[in-house]
N, C-alpha and C positions, 0 to 999 in steps of 0.2 A: 504493500500500500504506500502510495506517495505521501511524503510528509510535506504539507503546505504550511508555510510559515509567513504570517503577515509581517510586513516590514514598515508600513506607514499607513496612516488613515487621516483623511482630510475631508472637510465639507466644501463642495464646489458650488459656486454661485454663478449666475450669468456674467459673461464678460462685460456686457453693458446692462446694468440693472434697470428695471422699470423706473420711470421718473416719479411715480407715486405709488402708494399702497392701494391694492385692489382686493376686493372681497367678492368672490364668485360662488354662488350656490351651485352645487353639482346637481345633476339631473335625477329624476325619479328612479331611473334604472341604476345609475351610479350608486345611489344610496342603498339600493337593495342588495348589492353584492358584497357588502362589507364583511360578511362571514366567509366569503370565498377565500381560498388560499391565494397568496400573491401570484401575480403573473410573473413568471420567471423562466429564464432559459440561459444556456451556456453556448458560446461559440468557440470551438476548439480549432486553433490554427497551427499547422506545422511551421517549422522555422522558414521564414521567407528567404527569397533570393536576395543577393547583396543590395540591389536597388530598392528593395522593400523593407529592409531591416528596421529603419526608423519608424515604420508604420505601427509597430507593436510596442514602441517605447512608451512606458507609463507616463513620462512627462508630456510627450506629444499627445497621448490619448486624453490626459487631463486638460490640456489646453483646448483641444478640439471639443471636449465635453462642455467646457465653459462657454465656448462660442455657440455651440448648439443650443444651450439653455437660453440664449437670447430669444429664440423662437418658442421656447417652452418654459417661460419663467415660473409658471405655476408649479412646475415639478420641483422647484427649489423652495416652494412656499410651505405654509403650515396647513395641513389637513386637520379639520376639526368639526365638531358638531355645530350646527346653527343654534342660535338662541331659541329655546322652546317657548312658544307663545300660545297658550290655550286660546282657541278660536281665531288664530292668526291665519296667514296665507299658507299654502301647501308647503312652502320651503321652511316654515317655522314649526311644522309638526314634529313630533318626537323623533329625535336622533336622525334628523336629516343632516346632510353634509355640506360643507363649504371649504374653499381653500383661500387663504389670505397670502398674498405674495407682494413683493416689492417693499417689504418692511425691513427695518434694521435687524429684526429678530428672525428673519427667514432661516429655517434650519439647514437649507441647502441640500445637495445630493451627497450622500456618503460615498467617498471614493477611496477604496482600499487597494493597496499594492501588496502582493504576496509573491513568494518564490517557492519553487519545488526543486528538490535535489535529483529528480529523475527526468526522463524524457517523455515527450508527448506519446511516442509510439509504444512506450512501456505501459502506458495507462489506458489510452483510448484506442478502441478497435479501428482497424482500417475498413474501407468499404468492403474488401473481400471477406474480412472476418465477420462483418455484419450481414452479408448476403449469401454466404456459402452454406452448404448443407441444408438444414431446416430453415435457415434464415432467421434464427432466433438467438439473440445475444443477451446474456444475463448481465444487465446493467446495474444490478442492485448495489454493487460496491461503489459506483460513481457518487452515490449520495453521501458517502463518508469521506469524500476527498477534501472537505472544507473549502470548496470553491466559492462559497458565500461567507461573508463575515457574520459574527454573532450579533451585530447591531440590530436592535429591534426596529421594525417599520412602524410608522404611524398606523394605528390599528382601529378600525371601526368596530371590530369584533370585541376587543377588550376595552375600548374607550380610552386607550393610552395614545395621546397625540403630542402634547406639548414638547417641543424641541426635537421630536423624532422625524427623521427624513421619510419621504414617500417614495424615494427611489434610492436603491443601493447598487453600486457597481464595484466589482472586484476584478482586477487584472492580475493574473497569476502567471509569472514567467517561469519557464522550464529550462533546464540546463542545456537543452538542444537548441535554444533560441526560439522555440515555439511559445505560444501563450494561450491562455483561456480567458475570454472576456465574458463575465457573468453579470446579468442584470436581474433585479428583483424589484417589483413595484407593488405598492398597495393597490389592490384590485379596483377600488372605486375610481382610480385615476387611469387605469390601463387594463384593457382586455388584450388578447393576443394581437389584434390588428393595430391597436395603439402602440403597443410595445415595439412591433415591427416597424411602424412608421417612424418612431423615434430612433431606433437603432440604425435604420437605413439612412436617416438624415445625419446621424452622428458619424457613421462610417464615411459618408460622402464628404463631410467637412474635414475629417481626418485625412482622407485621401488627397484632398486639395492642398492641405498644409504640407503633406509629404512631397507632393509634386510641385509645390511653390506656385500654385495658381490661385485665382480668386475663388473662395468657397462659394458654393451654390446659394441662391436665395431660397430659404426654407419657408413653406407656407402651410403649416399645420392649422387645423381649425378647432379652436377651443371655445365652444359656445354651447354649454350644456342646456341652456334654456331653449335652444332650437328643437331639441327632442321633446321637451315638455309641452311646447306649443302645439305639438301634434295630437295631444290628448283630446279626447272627445269631452264636450261639456265644460262646465265651470269647475275647475279643480280647486278654486279658492272658496267654493261654497261651504256652507256649514255641514252639509250632508251629501253623500254621493247620489247620483241619479240612478234609481232602481232599474230603469230600462237599459241604461248603459251597462250596469252590472250584469244583467241577464246576457247581454251580448258577450261580455268578457268571459263569462262562465261557459261559453260554447267552446272555449279553447281547451285542448288537452294538456293541462299542466297540473302538477302536484300543488297543493296548498297546505303544506304542513305548518303547524302552529307550534313554535318553540315554547310558548307559555303553557301549552297543554301537554308538554313532553317531559315532565319531571320524573315520572316513574321509569326506573331503569336507566336513567341518564348517567353518563360518566361524569367524573369530577370536573373535567375541563369544560363541561357545558353549563356549569352552574350560573355563570354570568348571563348566558343566552336564554336560559329557561325562566329567569326571574323577571317579573314585571318591574321596570325601573321605578325608583322611589317617587319621581315626579308624576307618575301615573297611578300611584297606589290608591289615590282617592276616587278613581273612576269606579262606578258601580254598574255600568252597563256593558262590561267586557264579556263577550260570549266566546268561549274557547272553541277552537276548531279541532282539526284532526292531529293526533299526536304522532311524533316521529317513531317509526318502528325499530327502536333500539335493539330489540331481541333478534332482529335479522342480521345484525352486524357483529361478528365475532372480532372484537378489537384486540384479542390476545393472539390471534392466529398470525404466524409469520407471513409477511408480505414481500413478494419479489417484484422487481421491475425488469421487464423484458422488452427489448427492442425487436420488433418483428418486421422483417422485410418482405414485401410483396412485389414481384416483378411486374412489368407492364403486361407481359403475356398472361401471368396469373390473374391480374385484375380483369383482363378481357375475358378469361374463362369464367371467373366469378360473375361478371356482368351478364354473360350469356346465360348462365344457369339461373340467374335471378330474374330474368325477363319474364313477363307474363302479358297476355293480350290486353290491350287497352290501357296499360299503365306504364307511362314513360318513366323508366328507371335509369338513373345516372350511374356511372361507375362508383361514385362516392356513396350513393345509396346502397349499392350492391356490396361494397366493402364493409360498410357498417352492419348490414344485415348478416354478412358472413361471420363477422366477429361476434355479433349478438347470438347467432345460432350456436356457435362453438361454446360461448359462455353458458348458455342454457343447458347444453348437453353436459358440460363439465361440472356444473353445479348440481344438476339433478333436482328432482321434485319428490319429497317424501310421499309415500302412498297415503299417509294420513292427512295430507295437506288439505286445508279448507279451500273453497273456490277462490278466495282472495289470495291465499298463499300460493296458489298455482299460477298467479299472474307474475310475469317478469316485465320490468319496465326499463326502457332504453331512453335516457334523458339526454336529448340532443341540445347542445349549446347553440343557440340561434341568434345571429345578429339581426337587428331590425333597421339598419341604415336605409335599406331600400324597401322597407315595409311601412314607412310613414310618408306623408305628403306635405311639402315636397321632400324627396329623398335627401338624406344627410350627405354632405360632401364626402368624397372618397377618403380624405385625410382627417375626418372628424375624430377627436380624441375623447377618451373616456371608456365606459363599459356599457354601451347600448345593446345589451344582450339579455335574453331570457332562456329558460329551460323548457323545452317542448318534450312532452312525454308520449312515447310510443309504447304500446302494451301488447303482450301476447302470452299464450300459455305454451308449455312444452309440446302439447298435442298439436299446436298450430304453428310450430316453429320451422316450417319449410322455408327455404331461402326466398322463393318468390313471395310468400306471404309476409315475411318479415320486411322485405324490401318495400312492398306495398304499404305496410303499416308505417314505416318511416316516412315514405313519400307523402302519404295522406296526412300524417301528423304535421309535417312541415308545411304542406299546402293549406292546412287549416288556418295558418297565421296570415289571414288576409288583412288588408289595410284597415277596414272598419273594426275588426276584432282586436288588432294590435292597438289601435287608438283607444278602444274601450278598456283594454288591459292597463294602459297607462293611467286612465281615469281611476280604475279600481286601486291600483298601487299608490296613486297620489293620496288616497284617502285611508291607507293603512294607518291604524292607530300609532304604530311605531315602525320605523323603516327596517328594523332588525327582527321583527316578529315572525314573518312568514318566510318559508324556504320552499322553492319550487322543485326541489330534488332530494335525493337521498342516495346512499351507497349501501354496500353490504350484499347479502345473499340474493336479493331480488331486484336490486337497482344498480344500474350502471350509468355513469355520467361520462359523456364523450365530448371532447372539444376538438375543433378542427383548426389547424394552422395551414391548411391547404391554400394555395394561391397567394401566399403572403411573401414569397421570395426569400424564405429563410436561408437558403444557401447562396443568395446573391449579396450577402452582407460582406463587403470587401473594404477593409480599413486601409488597404494598400498592400496587403500580403497575399492577395488572391482569395479564392473561395475557401471556406472552412473545411477542415477534415470531417468534422462532425458537428451537428447542431442537436442539442439535447434539451427538450422541454422539461422543466423541473416541476414535478407534481408531488402532492403530499403522498406519503407512504400509507395509503388507506385503500381498503378493498373496494374495487369497482370504479377506478378512474382510468380513462382511456384518452389518448391524444393521438391525432393523425396529422402527418405532414408529408410533403414530398420526400422521396429518397434523394440522396446526394446526386446531382446531375452528372451523367457520364456522357451525354450527347450535347450537341449544340442546342442553344436555347431557342425559344420561340414556339415550342410545341405545347400540347395540352399538359395539364399538371401531372398526369400519370405516365408521361412518356418514359421516365426512368424508374417507375414504380413508386411505391409508397412505404413510408416508415411509420409503424404504429408502436407507440409506447404504452404498455399496460402495467397497471398496479393491481395485483391480484394476490390472494392467498397462495402461497407456494404450491400447495397441493392442487389447487384449482388450475393454475397455469401449467403444471406438469401434466395433468389429465388432458388439458386442451392440446398441448404439444404432441401427445401420444394419440390423439384422435385422428384416425385415418381420413376423415372427411375434412379436417381442417386444412390439410395440404393437398387435397384432392386435385387442385388445379395447378399445382406447382410444376 
């Protein structure tokens, strides 16, 4: 195991700070994802050629980070709760979020420099290692490499904000001259697309400095209110509109209530299951559906595997998932294939109730193009929801699961999404409801497809490996393109797909031994 040793830590602020202090309320959806794990990933670079050596120099990366923050000043600011005002506007309801930036007290971005006494190739698998044989690489040990510092992020989940950064960066140099650049952001400020927008901009600025040319003009869009303006009805009213709520409830989503979930909850959830003191006097709180803690074995060892699917394999899965009258994409088919394998690997007890026979595939769905007008391509934040597809083991054929996923995603029409924003704006507390779960019957999948993860070039060329960092919990899946081996410009699947799964060790082992799982390889 590589010994990573931190050598310095600084807070980085914009090269040209804002001229005045600004306070911006985050969107309805931003405030709803505070209990999500941070958006985080690592970019692993082999030692660059001579002309690119300075591109991975920590001092250069720190300078380019500071310049990039000129276009992202809020990321150096203070994430915090808005002031709670009973009967106030929707942004002043319980535990909504805002960011204050341009103040002398801005916490900045944590920038850590570290070193390792080993080489990149000793620790990180090559493309051949990741794609040969079964195309399954056990990446569990990568989580213990200390590629992220121990600094705490500003956290909506715990309520710890003051002085804490919302973005942490660590640059780890290896003795071969290669480096790992790791980023971790508080989720309310960044989903996968926002993190990629930022890191692409940062790498472009760094590349320009290395080449001694004028850095590009960056144009990210930080306007959280634009999403909220798409909500149906008057979200500042005293009560939600019942007709709009009916429309919102047509959507296939979980509506788990943390406050109803005390029984069987783990110690770390005590903050989340408790009604906050400032709401304790409310007498009309009606509890909803409780989280099914009994379905999640938190003591089971969890493994992280990187699974490679070739382009030909994806085509075979897609052909097998097709059914008359239902247009299925390769991405639908891949998700259905993973879901089917998980259902088989988990199994269903003979004594299971009808509810316990249901398996749920919770798809992380962006809503940029599901509001009117659509949000700009480089909109920052976390405009995402969880969409729930459901099936039983008896109906887990590949075509059926692919149709279930496609029908679930298709249900998120413009009127329903706008109605859902209305519903969520009136949540008594922004942290109360959760649209998903994990464990034995629930899987949460997030897509980094079409985000150009392997196009992040700081001046040293393409990365050897991009690894999305997920919490080590049962039932978390992430999909991204495989490392490009061909010329660019083709479809996302032209070089295959890389799927990162967090599953109980015994479940993933059963999945890998399943002859149907690699039937199309």
